[in-house]
C-alpha positions as CSV (number, residue, x, y, z in Angstrom):
1,M,-31.3,-7.8,4.6
2,N,-31.0,-9.6,1.0
3,L,-27.2,-10.3,-0.2
4,Y,-26.5,-10.9,-3.7
5,I,-22.9,-12.3,-4.7
6,F,-21.6,-12.4,-7.9
7,N,-19.4,-15.3,-9.2
8,Q,-18.4,-15.8,-12.7
9,S,-17.3,-18.8,-14.6
10,S,-13.5,-18.5,-14.9
11,R,-10.2,-20.0,-13.6
12,A,-10.4,-17.3,-10.5
13,A,-13.9,-19.4,-9.6
14,V,-12.5,-22.9,-10.1
15,F,-9.5,-21.6,-7.5
16,G,-9.5,-18.7,-4.6
17,I,-12.9,-16.6,-5.4
18,G,-14.9,-19.8,-6.0
19,T,-13.8,-21.7,-2.9
20,Y,-14.2,-17.9,-1.4
21,I,-18.1,-17.8,-2.2
22,Q,-18.5,-21.4,-1.0
23,E,-17.0,-20.8,2.6
24,L,-19.0,-17.5,2.6
25,T,-22.2,-18.8,2.0
26,A,-21.8,-21.7,4.4
27,A,-20.5,-19.3,7.1
28,L,-23.6,-17.0,6.7
29,R,-26.3,-20.1,6.9
30,N,-28.9,-19.7,9.7
31,S,-28.4,-15.8,9.9
32,F,-30.8,-12.5,9.5
33,I,-29.5,-12.8,5.6
34,N,-31.2,-14.0,2.8
35,I,-28.2,-15.1,0.2
36,C,-28.5,-16.0,-3.9
37,V,-25.2,-16.1,-5.3
38,I,-25.4,-15.2,-9.1
39,N,-23.2,-16.8,-11.4
40,L,-22.8,-15.4,-14.7
41,N,-21.2,-16.0,-17.8
42,S,-22.6,-19.7,-17.1
43,D,-22.2,-22.8,-19.2
44,K,-25.6,-23.1,-19.0
45,L,-27.8,-22.6,-22.0
46,Q,-30.2,-20.4,-20.6
47,I,-31.5,-18.7,-17.3
48,Q,-31.6,-21.2,-14.5
49,T,-32.5,-21.1,-10.5
50,E,-32.3,-23.8,-7.6
51,K,-32.2,-23.7,-4.3
52,T,-29.6,-25.9,-2.0
53,D,-29.1,-25.7,2.0
54,D,-31.6,-22.3,2.2
55,V,-28.7,-20.5,-0.6
56,W,-30.4,-19.7,-4.3
57,Q,-28.1,-19.8,-6.8
58,W,-28.9,-18.0,-10.6
59,Y,-27.3,-18.8,-13.3
60,F,-27.0,-16.6,-16.8
61,P,-25.7,-17.7,-19.6
62,E,-22.7,-16.0,-21.5
63,P,-23.6,-13.4,-24.1
64,V,-24.7,-14.5,-27.3
65,S,-21.7,-15.3,-30.0
66,E,-22.6,-12.7,-32.2
67,P,-21.4,-9.5,-30.7
68,R,-22.7,-5.9,-31.4
69,T,-19.3,-4.8,-30.9
70,M,-15.5,-5.7,-31.1
71,D,-14.9,-3.9,-28.5
72,I,-14.4,-6.1,-25.2
73,N,-15.1,-3.4,-22.8
74,K,-18.0,-2.6,-24.4
75,Q,-19.0,-6.1,-24.8
76,R,-19.0,-6.5,-21.0
77,A,-20.8,-2.9,-20.3
78,L,-23.9,-4.1,-22.3
79,Y,-23.9,-7.6,-20.9
80,Y,-23.8,-6.3,-17.7
81,R,-26.4,-4.0,-17.7
82,N,-28.5,-6.5,-19.2
83,I,-28.0,-8.9,-16.8
84,V,-29.3,-5.8,-14.4
85,Y,-32.2,-5.6,-16.2
86,L,-32.9,-9.5,-15.8
87,L,-32.5,-8.8,-12.2
88,Q,-34.9,-6.3,-12.0
89,L,-37.3,-9.0,-13.0
90,Y,-35.7,-11.7,-10.6
91,I,-35.5,-9.8,-7.3
92,E,-39.0,-9.6,-5.8
93,D,-38.0,-8.0,-2.6
94,K,-36.1,-4.9,-2.8
95,K,-35.6,-3.8,0.5
96,D,-32.1,-3.9,2.2
97,L,-30.0,-4.9,-0.5
98,V,-26.6,-5.4,-1.1
99,F,-24.5,-7.0,-3.8
100,H,-21.4,-8.1,-3.5
101,I,-18.9,-8.2,-6.1
102,N,-15.9,-10.4,-6.7
103,Y,-14.3,-9.6,-10.0
104,T,-12.1,-5.7,-10.7
105,Q,-13.5,-6.0,-14.2
106,S,-16.9,-5.4,-13.0
107,R,-17.2,-1.4,-12.7
108,P,-19.9,-1.5,-15.4
109,L,-21.9,-3.6,-13.5
110,A,-21.6,-1.6,-10.2
111,E,-22.8,1.5,-12.1
112,S,-25.9,-0.4,-13.7
113,L,-26.5,-1.7,-10.2
114,K,-26.2,1.7,-8.5
115,E,-28.4,3.3,-11.5
116,I,-31.3,0.6,-11.2
117,F,-31.3,-0.2,-7.4
118,E,-31.6,1.3,-3.9
119,C,-28.9,-0.7,-2.4
120,K,-25.3,-1.0,-0.9
121,L,-22.0,-2.5,-2.9
122,V,-19.7,-4.4,-1.7
123,F,-16.1,-5.3,-3.0
124,A,-14.1,-8.4,-1.9
125,V,-10.2,-7.4,-3.2
126,H,-8.9,-11.2,-4.2
127,Y,-6.5,-9.8,-6.4
128,L,-5.3,-6.7,-7.9
129,N,-4.5,-6.5,-11.6
130,W,-1.2,-5.2,-11.6
131,C,0.4,-8.1,-9.7
132,F,0.1,-10.1,-12.5
133,G,2.3,-8.3,-15.1
134,L,4.7,-7.2,-12.3
135,S,4.8,-10.3,-10.6
136,G,3.7,-8.6,-7.4
137,N,7.0,-6.1,-7.4
138,V,5.3,-3.0,-5.3
139,S,8.3,-0.8,-5.7
140,Q,8.1,-1.5,-9.3
141,F,4.5,-0.6,-9.3
142,R,4.8,2.8,-7.2
143,N,8.1,3.6,-10.1
144,I,5.5,3.2,-12.8
145,L,2.9,5.4,-11.3
146,A,5.2,7.9,-10.2
147,S,7.1,8.2,-13.6
148,G,3.8,9.5,-15.2
149,E,3.4,8.9,-18.9
150,T,5.8,9.6,-21.4
151,K,6.5,9.2,-25.2
152,K,8.7,6.6,-24.4
153,D,6.1,4.4,-22.6
154,N,6.0,0.7,-23.2
155,K,3.1,-1.4,-23.5
156,L,3.2,-2.8,-20.1
157,N,3.3,0.3,-18.1
158,K,0.5,1.9,-20.1
159,S,-1.7,-1.3,-19.2
160,I,-0.7,-0.9,-15.2
161,R,-1.5,2.7,-15.3
162,E,-4.7,2.0,-16.9
163,S,-5.8,-1.2,-14.7
164,F,-5.3,1.1,-11.4
165,I,-7.2,4.4,-12.8
166,E,-9.7,1.4,-13.2
167,E,-9.5,-0.6,-9.9
168,K,-9.5,3.0,-8.3
169,A,-12.6,4.0,-9.8
170,L,-14.5,1.2,-9.0
171,F,-13.5,1.0,-5.1
172,K,-14.7,4.4,-5.1
173,M,-17.7,3.0,-6.1
174,M,-18.3,0.8,-3.2
175,D,-20.2,1.7,0.2
176,R,-17.5,-1.0,1.9
177,V,-14.2,-2.5,0.7
178,I,-13.0,-5.7,1.7
179,C,-9.2,-6.8,1.8
180,L,-8.0,-10.1,2.6
181,S,-4.9,-8.5,4.6
182,E,-3.5,-5.6,6.4
183,N,-1.1,-5.4,3.1
184,T,-3.5,-4.5,0.9
185,R,-5.3,-2.1,3.3
186,E,-1.9,-0.2,3.2
187,M,-2.2,-0.2,-0.5
188,L,-5.8,1.3,-0.8
189,Q,-5.2,3.8,1.3
190,N,-2.0,5.1,0.4
191,D,-1.6,4.1,-3.3
192,Y,-5.3,4.1,-4.6
193,Q,-6.4,7.0,-1.5
194,L,-9.2,5.2,-0.5
195,K,-11.2,6.7,2.8
196,P,-9.9,4.3,5.3
197,E,-13.9,4.4,6.8
198,K,-14.6,2.3,3.8
199,I,-12.1,-0.3,4.0
200,H,-12.6,-3.4,6.1
201,V,-10.3,-6.2,6.8
202,T,-11.9,-9.5,6.7
203,Y,-9.5,-12.8,6.5
204,N,-10.5,-15.8,4.7
205,G,-12.1,-18.5,6.6
206,L,-12.3,-22.4,5.9
207,T,-14.6,-24.8,7.5
208,D,-12.7,-27.0,10.0
209,I,-11.8,-30.4,8.9
210,K,-9.5,-32.1,11.8
211,P,-6.7,-33.4,10.8
212,V,-5.7,-37.2,10.1
213,T,-3.6,-38.5,13.0
214,D,-2.6,-42.4,11.2
215,Q,-0.2,-40.7,8.8
216,S,1.8,-44.5,8.3
217,A,-1.9,-45.8,7.1
218,L,-1.7,-42.9,4.7
219,R,1.5,-43.7,3.2
220,R,0.8,-47.2,3.0
221,K,-2.9,-46.1,0.7
222,Y,-0.6,-43.9,-1.4
223,H,2.4,-45.8,-1.5
224,I,4.5,-42.8,-0.3
225,P,8.4,-43.4,0.6
226,D,9.1,-43.4,4.0
227,V,11.2,-40.3,3.9
228,P,10.4,-36.6,4.9
229,I,7.6,-35.4,2.5
230,V,7.8,-31.5,1.6
231,L,4.3,-30.4,-0.3
232,F,3.9,-27.6,-2.7
233,V,0.3,-27.2,-3.9
234,G,-1.0,-24.6,-6.7
235,R,-0.9,-23.6,-10.0
236,L,2.5,-25.0,-12.0
237,D,3.1,-21.2,-13.4
238,D,6.1,-18.4,-12.7
239,I,3.3,-16.6,-10.1
240,K,3.6,-19.3,-7.6
241,G,7.2,-19.8,-7.5
242,L,7.5,-23.5,-8.6
243,K,10.7,-23.4,-10.1
244,Y,12.5,-21.7,-6.8
245,A,11.2,-24.8,-5.1
246,I,12.3,-27.3,-7.6
247,Q,15.8,-25.4,-7.4
248,A,15.8,-25.6,-3.9
249,L,15.1,-29.1,-3.6
250,K,18.4,-29.8,-6.1
251,T,20.5,-28.4,-3.3
252,V,18.9,-29.5,-0.3
253,L,19.4,-33.1,-1.9
254,N,23.1,-32.8,-1.8
255,T,22.9,-32.7,2.2
256,Q,19.9,-34.8,2.7
257,P,19.0,-37.2,-0.2
258,K,16.2,-39.2,1.6
259,C,13.5,-36.5,1.3
260,H,10.3,-36.0,-1.6
261,L,8.8,-33.2,-2.8
262,I,5.1,-33.9,-3.7
263,I,3.8,-31.2,-6.3
264,T,-0.3,-30.8,-6.2
265,G,-1.8,-28.9,-9.2
266,N,-2.0,-28.5,-13.1
267,G,-0.5,-26.1,-15.6
268,A,2.7,-26.3,-17.3
269,F,4.1,-29.7,-17.0
270,D,6.3,-29.9,-19.5
271,T,8.0,-26.8,-18.4
272,Y,8.6,-27.8,-15.0
273,M,9.3,-31.5,-15.4
274,K,12.5,-30.2,-17.3
275,E,13.8,-28.5,-14.3
276,C,13.3,-31.7,-12.6
277,E,15.8,-33.8,-14.7
278,E,18.1,-35.6,-12.9
279,I,15.9,-35.5,-9.8
280,W,12.9,-36.9,-11.3
281,M,13.0,-40.1,-8.6
282,H,12.2,-37.3,-5.7
283,V,9.5,-35.6,-7.2
284,T,5.8,-36.9,-7.6
285,W,3.2,-34.9,-9.6
286,T,0.1,-35.6,-9.0
287,G,-1.9,-33.0,-11.0
288,L,-5.2,-31.3,-9.9
289,I,-7.1,-33.6,-7.4
290,D,-10.0,-33.6,-5.4
291,K,-10.2,-32.1,-1.8
292,K,-10.3,-35.6,-0.1
293,K,-6.9,-36.6,-1.7
294,L,-5.6,-33.1,-1.1
295,Y,-6.3,-33.4,2.7
296,D,-4.8,-36.9,2.7
297,L,-1.3,-35.2,1.7
298,Y,-1.5,-32.4,3.8
299,A,-1.9,-35.0,6.6
300,V,1.3,-37.0,5.6
301,A,3.4,-33.7,4.7
302,D,6.1,-33.1,6.9
303,M,6.2,-29.2,5.7
304,G,4.7,-27.0,3.1
305,I,6.6,-24.6,0.5
306,M,5.2,-21.2,-1.1
307,P,7.4,-19.2,-2.7
308,S,4.7,-17.2,-4.7
309,L,5.6,-13.9,-5.7
310,H,2.2,-12.4,-5.0
311,E,-1.1,-13.5,-2.6
312,Q,-3.7,-12.1,-0.8
313,C,-5.1,-14.6,1.4
314,S,-4.5,-18.0,0.3
315,Y,-6.8,-20.8,0.9
316,V,-3.5,-23.6,0.4
317,A,-1.7,-21.2,3.4
318,I,-5.1,-22.0,5.6
319,E,-5.3,-25.1,4.6
320,M,-2.0,-26.3,5.7
321,M,-2.2,-24.3,9.0
322,M,-5.3,-26.1,9.6
323,H,-3.5,-29.6,8.9
324,G,-0.7,-28.1,11.3
325,V,1.7,-27.6,8.7
326,P,5.0,-25.8,9.1
327,L,5.1,-23.5,6.2
328,I,8.1,-21.8,4.4
329,A,6.3,-18.9,2.6
330,S,7.6,-15.9,0.6
331,T,6.7,-12.7,2.0
332,S,4.7,-11.3,-1.0
333,T,1.6,-9.1,-0.3
334,G,-0.7,-10.8,2.0
335,L,1.2,-14.0,2.5
336,K,4.1,-12.4,4.8
337,E,1.1,-12.0,7.9
338,M,-0.3,-15.3,7.5
339,V,2.6,-16.9,8.6
340,E,4.3,-15.7,11.8
341,D,8.2,-16.3,11.2
342,G,9.8,-18.5,13.5
343,V,6.6,-19.3,15.1
344,S,4.3,-21.0,12.8
345,G,6.9,-21.3,9.8
346,L,9.7,-19.7,8.1
347,H,9.8,-17.1,5.9
348,I,11.6,-16.6,2.3
349,P,12.2,-13.1,1.3
350,V,11.1,-12.2,-2.3
351,V,13.5,-9.4,-3.8
352,E,12.4,-6.8,-5.9
353,H,14.6,-5.2,-8.5
354,P,13.8,-2.4,-10.7
355,D,12.4,-4.8,-13.5
356,K,12.0,-8.2,-12.0
357,A,11.1,-9.9,-8.5
358,E,12.8,-13.0,-7.4
359,I,13.0,-15.5,-4.4
360,D,16.7,-16.5,-3.5
361,Q,16.8,-20.7,-4.1
362,S,19.9,-20.9,-2.2
363,L,17.9,-19.1,1.2
364,L,15.2,-21.3,0.3
365,A,17.3,-24.4,0.6
366,E,18.7,-23.6,3.6
367,K,15.3,-23.0,5.3
368,M,14.0,-26.1,4.1
369,L,17.2,-27.9,5.0
370,Y,17.0,-26.3,8.3
371,L,13.1,-27.8,9.3
372,L,14.0,-31.2,7.5
373,Q,16.7,-31.9,10.2
374,H,15.0,-30.8,13.3
375,S,12.0,-32.7,13.4
376,E,10.8,-31.3,16.9
377,E,11.2,-27.4,15.4
378,R,8.7,-28.8,12.5
379,K,6.2,-30.0,15.3
380,R,6.2,-26.9,17.2
381,M,5.7,-25.0,14.8
382,G,2.9,-27.0,13.0
383,A,1.0,-27.2,16.7
384,N,1.4,-22.8,15.9
385,A,0.1,-23.1,12.7
386,R,-3.0,-24.9,13.4
387,K,-3.7,-22.3,16.6
388,R,-3.1,-19.6,14.4
389,Y,-5.8,-21.1,12.0
390,E,-8.2,-21.5,14.9
391,Q,-7.7,-17.8,15.9
392,L,-7.8,-16.0,12.6
393,Y,-9.0,-18.5,9.7
394,S,-11.8,-20.7,10.7
395,S,-15.3,-20.4,9.7
396,E,-16.3,-18.9,12.8
397,M,-14.3,-16.3,12.5
398,M,-15.2,-15.1,8.9
399,R,-19.0,-15.5,10.0
400,K,-18.1,-13.2,12.6
401,N,-16.2,-10.5,10.8
402,M,-18.8,-10.8,7.5
403,L,-22.0,-10.3,10.1
404,N,-19.6,-7.1,11.4
405,L,-19.6,-5.9,8.2
406,Y,-23.0,-6.5,6.9
407,T,-24.4,-5.0,10.0
408,S,-22.3,-1.9,9.3
409,L,-24.4,-0.9,6.0
């Protein structure tokens, strides 16, 4: 089989999708599959190819600066069409072709691939576009679809319907659609009306790094205070729920003043630092750090918190589980099924209103206090989190499930 995986230069490639492609290619090495990653909108000035660890990387530059049209959708379609023409020249073995697509704006690409090549198309659902506009509020999403278009429709509702129609058309073109959670599988069947036989649920997998056991040495290395550490990892924006974490910490400190929050990630620092007024000394901001340092922080963390408003199959959650960190996670989309409530962590419900979704910060504070005050429960849940990683989210499980998927084509 000749497998071509599409990636793009974007924020998603730097974070979740980039990690997914790295882990997927690593998991599939030494299999019956020839792998090539096609990097679109590259910052390289000309087409380049290179091979590392038996995986080809092809880089195609972004479009020229003088577009033939100001319509962004037409620009994208022209770019994708020309990419496919170039692939005709670069792909020598055109037998058993599988193209694996990862971005929802890729329908023109899929159409061109189907037109030019005899191939199979696979799509992985890393996100659904409506989740960004509605903060993952499923009830609001369904109400918008059910209400139908009216003259009084606002811009947001129109945008949600348009993106839904676009996604639905893209999914129906695929030979297989990969869902990273059972939650998304149910949505694709019920809301997008996709045939069940097209859908394949495969969780993200992560290469195992054994947790560091000498926590005291790491605390000395990074000058971390000898108090319980609460860890938040993610972008500093509304969708990750950081404001709820900070508000909850203020409540926690009234009862348990000896605890410290470490916030790792980049984004709107000014906004969230203002939220930390009066508790500055209990919060450390690291910015975006490399994986080695991040894994050191997982090793010293007593608990993790993820009050996200939507996630699919979070690599941060998998990293926490891999390091045996008990996690307080929201019940948003795919995150709910990743963490077993009371077993490998605790759930914090996402409250859906007609026009917004939110987290109850007082309930989040209660759950944080519970874990802070029950060290044996933290250890038990952390051990169970590690087992859950090994059973469902390891690189070996990803390899097995993906090989089954590709073989089914």
